[in-house]
C-alpha positions in Angstrom: -34.3 -4.3 12.4 -32.2 -6.6 10.3 -31.6 -10.3 9.7 -28.9 -12.3 8.1 -28.1 -15.8 6.8 -25.7 -16.8 9.6 -26.1 -17.6 13.3 -25.1 -14.6 15.3 -23.4 -14.9 18.7 -23.2 -11.7 20.7 -20.8 -11.9 23.6 -20.4 -9.3 26.4 -17.0 -9.6 28.0 -18.1 -7.2 30.8 -21.7 -6.6 31.6 -24.4 -7.8 29.3 -25.7 -7.5 25.8 -29.2 -6.7 24.8 -31.1 -7.5 21.5 -34.7 -6.7 20.6 -36.7 -9.1 18.5 -39.3 -8.3 15.8 -42.0 -8.2 18.5 -40.1 -5.7 20.6 -39.1 -8.2 23.3 -35.6 -7.4 24.6 -33.4 -10.3 25.6 -30.4 -9.6 27.8 -27.4 -11.7 28.8 -23.7 -12.2 28.7 -24.1 -14.4 25.6 -27.0 -14.2 23.1 -27.8 -16.4 20.1 -29.7 -15.2 17.1 -30.7 -18.0 14.6 -30.5 -17.4 10.9 -33.1 -15.1 9.3 -34.4 -13.9 12.8 -35.3 -10.3 12.7 -33.5 -8.3 15.5 -31.8 -5.1 16.4 -29.0 -4.3 18.8 -29.8 -2.3 21.9 -27.2 0.1 23.2 -24.5 -1.7 25.1 -20.9 -1.5 26.1 -18.1 -3.6 24.6 -19.4 -6.5 22.6 -17.9 -9.3 20.4 -20.2 -10.3 17.6 -19.5 -13.6 15.8 -21.3 -14.8 12.7 -21.4 -18.6 12.3 -22.1 -20.2 8.9 -25.1 -22.5 9.0 -23.2 -25.3 7.3 -20.5 -25.6 10.1 -20.2 -28.1 12.9 -20.6 -25.2 15.4 -24.0 -24.4 13.7 -25.0 -28.0 14.4 -24.5 -27.3 18.1 -26.3 -24.0 17.9 -29.3 -25.5 16.0 -29.5 -28.0 18.9 -29.7 -25.1 21.4 -32.4 -23.3 19.4 -34.7 -26.3 19.3 -38.0 -25.6 17.5 -37.9 -21.9 18.6 -36.7 -19.2 16.2 -36.2 -16.3 18.6 -33.2 -14.7 20.3 -31.9 -16.8 23.2 -29.7 -16.1 26.2 -27.0 -18.8 26.2 -24.6 -18.0 29.1 -22.6 -21.2 28.7 -21.4 -20.1 25.2 -20.0 -17.0 26.8 -17.5 -19.2 28.6 -15.9 -20.3 25.3 -13.0 -18.3 24.0 -12.9 -16.9 20.5 -10.2 -19.4 19.4 -12.3 -22.4 20.6 -15.3 -21.0 18.7 -13.2 -20.5 15.6 -12.0 -24.1 15.6 -15.5 -25.4 16.0 -16.8 -23.2 13.3 -14.1 -24.3 10.9 -15.3 -27.9 10.9 -18.0 -28.9 8.4 -21.4 -30.0 9.6 -22.0 -33.6 10.2 -25.8 -33.3 10.3 -26.5 -31.8 6.9 -27.3 -33.6 3.7 -24.0 -34.0 1.8 -25.8 -32.9 -1.5 -26.7 -29.6 0.3 -23.1 -29.2 1.4 -21.9 -29.9 -2.1 -24.3 -27.3 -3.5 -23.2 -24.7 -0.9 -19.5 -25.4 -1.7 -20.3 -25.1 -5.4 -22.0 -21.7 -4.9 -19.1 -20.6 -2.7 -16.6 -21.2 -5.4 -18.3 -19.5 -8.3 -17.5 -16.0 -9.3 -20.6 -15.6 -11.6 -24.2 -16.3 -10.7 -25.3 -19.8 -11.8 -29.0 -20.7 -12.1 -30.2 -22.8 -9.2 -31.4 -25.6 -11.6 -27.8 -26.0 -12.8 -26.5 -26.2 -9.2 -29.2 -28.7 -8.3 -28.4 -30.9 -11.3 -24.7 -30.9 -10.4 -25.5 -32.3 -7.0 -28.2 -34.8 -8.2 -31.3 -33.0 -6.9 -34.3 -31.3 -8.4 -34.3 -27.5 -7.9 -37.4 -27.9 -5.7 -35.8 -30.5 -3.4 -32.6 -28.4 -3.2 -34.6 -25.4 -2.1 -36.6 -27.4 0.4 -33.4 -29.0 1.9 -31.8 -25.5 2.3 -34.8 -24.1 4.1 -35.2 -27.2 6.2 -31.6 -27.9 7.2 -29.9 -24.5 6.9 -32.9 -22.3 7.8 -32.2 -20.0 4.8 -32.7 -20.1 1.0 -29.5 -20.8 -0.9 -29.9 -17.5 -2.8 -29.8 -15.7 0.5 -26.7 -17.7 1.4 -25.0 -16.6 -1.8 -25.6 -13.0 -0.9 -24.2 -13.6 2.6 -21.1 -15.2 1.1 -20.5 -12.1 -1.1 -20.9 -9.8 1.9 -18.5 -11.9 4.0 -15.9 -12.0 1.2 -16.1 -8.2 0.9 -15.8 -7.6 4.6 -12.7 -9.8 4.8 -11.1 -7.9 1.9 -11.9 -4.6 3.7 -10.4 -6.0 6.9 -7.2 -6.8 4.9 -7.0 -3.1 4.0 -8.2 -3.3 0.4 -10.2 -0.5 -1.2 -14.0 -0.8 -1.3 -13.9 -1.4 -5.1 -11.3 -4.1 -4.7 -13.2 -5.7 -1.8 -16.4 -5.8 -3.9 -14.5 -7.6 -6.7 -12.4 -9.9 -4.5 -12.5 -13.7 -5.1 -14.3 -15.9 -2.7 -12.3 -17.6 0.0 -14.3 -20.1 2.1 -14.4 -19.6 5.8 -16.8 -20.5 8.6 -16.5 -17.8 11.2 -16.2 -14.1 10.9 -15.8 -11.9 13.9 -16.7 -8.2 13.8 -15.9 -5.5 16.2 -14.9 -5.5 19.8 
């Protein structure tokens, strides 16, 4: 079982994908959606395309609408009809539904090389640390500290994909992006 700070779309070009939730329930389909911070595990399957969608993107706004109040894995066959380029374009646009101060805090964290205390980030965007934390949980579905870790992982994965050594990848500068595809 694992969970992560981004929405996960699992697409099966042929056949179906299967994911198990924390309670052991297996969800199958040609396209599956895992909301942020939802515990899950992959079940053996054929060829899959896994896309991670940042929770501060316009595509995430659409995915949040699909999830409703539920927080489990969903079969979303209509998303399997979209091509990877179309998903990438939608994921590159910023969210229209999130508080602009939260987006500013996320952008600030994304651009920093060194950790900065959350009270400093909150002050820079005009919020108390408590309100910033509450906004992140309410609107993104994840704590900002978790998002910071996710950004570091994403940055390192991109550097490895570019052929950099693991040491260079770990030290690579942050380059904002909204969608990361892994494996086919």
